[in-house]
C-alpha positions in Angstrom: 0.1 -0.2 0.0 1.3 3.7 -0.8 0.3 6.3 2.1 1.1 10.0 0.9 0.4 11.7 4.5 -0.1 15.7 4.0 2.5 15.7 1.1 3.6 19.3 0.4 6.1 20.2 -2.1 7.5 23.7 -2.9 10.4 25.4 -4.2 11.7 28.9 -5.8 11.3 30.4 -8.9 12.7 33.4 -9.4 11.2 36.1 -6.3 8.1 33.3 -6.7 7.5 31.0 -3.8 6.2 27.8 -6.0 3.6 25.7 -4.4 3.6 22.2 -6.8 2.0 20.1 -4.0 -0.4 21.5 -1.3 -1.1 18.7 1.5 -2.0 16.1 -0.5 -3.4 13.1 1.6 -3.7 10.0 -0.6 -3.7 6.1 -0.4 -3.1 3.4 -3.1 -4.1 -0.2 -2.2 -2.3 -2.9 -3.5 -2.7 -3.7 -7.2 -4.6 -0.8 -8.1 -4.4 0.9 -11.7 -4.5 4.5 -10.8 -4.2 7.8 -13.2 -3.2 11.0 -12.2 -5.1 13.8 -14.2 -4.8 17.7 -14.5 -3.9 20.5 -16.6 0.1 21.4 -16.9 1.3 22.6 -13.7 -0.8 20.7 -11.9 2.0 19.1 -9.8 1.1 15.6 -11.8 4.9 14.8 -12.3 5.8 16.0 -8.9 3.7 13.7 -7.2 4.9 11.0 -9.1 8.9 11.8 -8.3 8.2 12.1 -5.1 6.4 8.6 -5.0 9.4 7.6 -6.5 11.4 8.8 -4.1 13.6 11.1 -6.1 12.1 14.3 -5.3 12.1 15.1 -1.6 9.1 16.9 -0.4 8.9 20.1 1.9 7.0 18.6 4.5 5.0 15.1 5.1 5.7 11.8 4.7 5.2 8.7 2.2 5.0 5.1 3.5 5.3 2.7 0.6 4.7 -1.2 1.4 5.3 -0.8 5.2 8.9 1.7 4.2 8.8 5.4 5.0 10.7 6.4 2.1 12.4 9.5 3.7 13.3 8.0 6.5 16.1 5.8 4.4 19.2 6.9 3.4 19.7 8.3 0.0 21.9 4.9 -0.6 18.7 2.7 0.6 16.6 4.5 -1.1 17.8 4.3 -4.2 18.7 0.6 -3.6 14.7 0.4 -2.6 13.6 2.4 -5.8 15.4 0.4 -8.1 14.5 -3.3 -6.9 10.7 -2.4 -5.8 9.6 0.6 -8.4 9.8 0.3 -12.1 10.0 3.8 -13.7 8.0 4.2 -17.5 8.5 7.8 -18.8 7.5 9.5 -22.3 10.6 10.2 -23.6 11.8 6.6 -23.1 15.3 7.4 -21.6 16.9 5.1 -24.0 20.7 5.6 -24.7 21.1 6.2 -28.2 24.7 4.7 -28.8 23.7 1.2 -26.5 21.3 -1.4 -28.3 17.9 -2.3 -26.6 19.4 -4.9 -24.6 22.2 -3.5 -23.6 20.5 -0.7 -22.4 18.1 -2.9 -20.0 21.4 -4.9 -18.5 22.7 -1.5 -17.5 20.6 -2.3 -14.6 23.6 -4.6 -13.3 25.5 -1.3 -12.4 23.4 -0.4 -9.9 23.4 -1.9 -6.2 22.2 -5.3 -5.4 20.8 -5.7 -8.9 21.4 -8.6 -11.2 19.8 -9.5 -14.1 20.8 -11.7 -17.2 20.0 -11.6 -20.7 17.8 -14.9 -20.9 15.5 -12.8 -18.4 15.3 -10.1 -20.8 14.3 -12.1 -23.4 11.9 -14.3 -21.6 9.8 -10.5 -21.1 10.6 -9.0 -24.3 9.3 -12.0 -25.8 6.2 -11.7 -23.7 5.7 -7.8 -25.1 6.9 -8.4 -28.8 10.1 -7.4 -29.0 12.4 -10.7 -28.5 13.6 -9.9 -32.2 14.4 -5.9 -32.0 16.7 -6.9 -28.3 19.6 -6.0 -30.8 18.7 -2.6 -32.2 19.7 0.7 -31.1 16.6 3.0 -30.7 17.2 4.8 -33.3 16.3 1.8 -35.7 12.9 0.9 -33.4 9.7 3.1 -33.9 8.2 4.8 -31.0 6.3 2.0 -29.6 9.5 -1.1 -29.7 11.1 2.0 -27.6 8.6 2.2 -25.3 7.9 -1.2 -24.6 11.6 -1.6 -24.0 11.3 0.9 -21.3 8.5 -1.5 -20.1 11.0 -4.5 -20.2 13.4 -2.2 -18.1 10.5 -1.1 -15.4 9.3 -4.6 -15.1 12.6 -7.0 -15.4 13.5 -6.3 -11.6 10.0 -7.7 -10.8 9.2 -4.5 -9.0 5.9 -4.1 -7.0 4.9 -0.8 -8.3 5.2 0.9 -11.9 5.3 4.8 -12.1 4.1 6.0 -15.4 5.0 9.2 -16.3 2.7 10.4 -19.9 3.9 7.1 -21.2 1.8 6.8 -24.4 2.4 10.7 -25.0 4.2 9.9 -28.0 2.3 7.2 -29.2 -0.7 6.8 -31.7 -3.8 5.0 -30.9 -2.5 1.3 -31.5 0.5 1.6 -29.9 -1.4 3.5 -26.7 -3.7 0.5 -26.2 -0.4 -2.1 -26.6 1.6 -0.2 -23.5 -2.0 -0.2 -21.2 -2.3 -3.5 -22.3 0.7 -4.5 -20.6 0.1 -2.1 -17.9 -3.0 -3.7 -17.0 -1.6 -7.3 -17.4 1.4 -5.9 -14.6 -1.7 -4.6 -12.6 -4.0 -7.9 -13.0 -0.3 -10.2 -11.8 -0.7 -8.2 -8.6 1.4 -4.9 -9.1 0.5 -1.5 -8.7 0.5 1.1 -11.4 0.5 4.9 -10.6 0.0 6.8 -14.3 0.2 10.3 -15.4 -2.2 11.1 -18.5 -4.1 13.9 -20.1 -5.8 11.7 -22.0 -8.7 9.3 -21.8 -7.8 6.4 -23.5 -6.7 5.1 -20.0 -10.2 5.6 -18.2 -11.1 1.7 -19.1 -8.1 0.3 -17.7 -8.1 2.3 -14.4 -9.6 1.6 -11.0 -9.8 5.0 -10.5 -8.8 8.4 -11.2 -7.2 11.2 -9.0 -7.4 14.6 -10.5 -5.1 17.2 -9.3 -5.6 21.5 -9.8 -3.2 23.7 -8.4 -1.5 21.2 -6.6 -4.4 19.9 -4.4 -6.7 17.1 -5.2 -10.0 18.1 -7.2 -12.0 14.5 -6.4 -11.0 11.0 -6.4 -12.9 9.2 -9.0 
């Protein structure tokens, strides 16, 4: 379970104090598929980065699977994040000079992570890109690049996937495929929190959280 307790995140922009998240309370159960929606600047991505332990809140706390994220040291948080959380981003974050397989195997450079080519091939086959693993990102379509990113997110068998506009660069066909794989992850017991602007994911989600100016507007 994810328990977000009175999270506030503020920062300084020029001479102004900006509050990206404003005293948010939210509980996400195990094996939920939660969409986070809102206009640009509403705090969606900030919430996701705080959830992932990459961005420390100004106040409040987050407990994920009975662990207080920000009571951990930076190293402990990095290890926990690498093992328990998979990240999927709109822009894929693949190194252009490495093929898909080597992009995924880069995870082995993280502490306490050890994955094999055989493990990568098994998940890549499930996602339909086994024959694309030795191609560089420039040789892959947008949909294939996002599926490589999904393999990378799933390979450590995380309990949570955090997805920030993962279908923003995809056409409808590839969007539906990515949503299908995220839904399958959820059906197998994983938790998905996905930031999106569109409506194609609505039928896949268990509920939607709407943000407005850093506050939760409603939880449907």
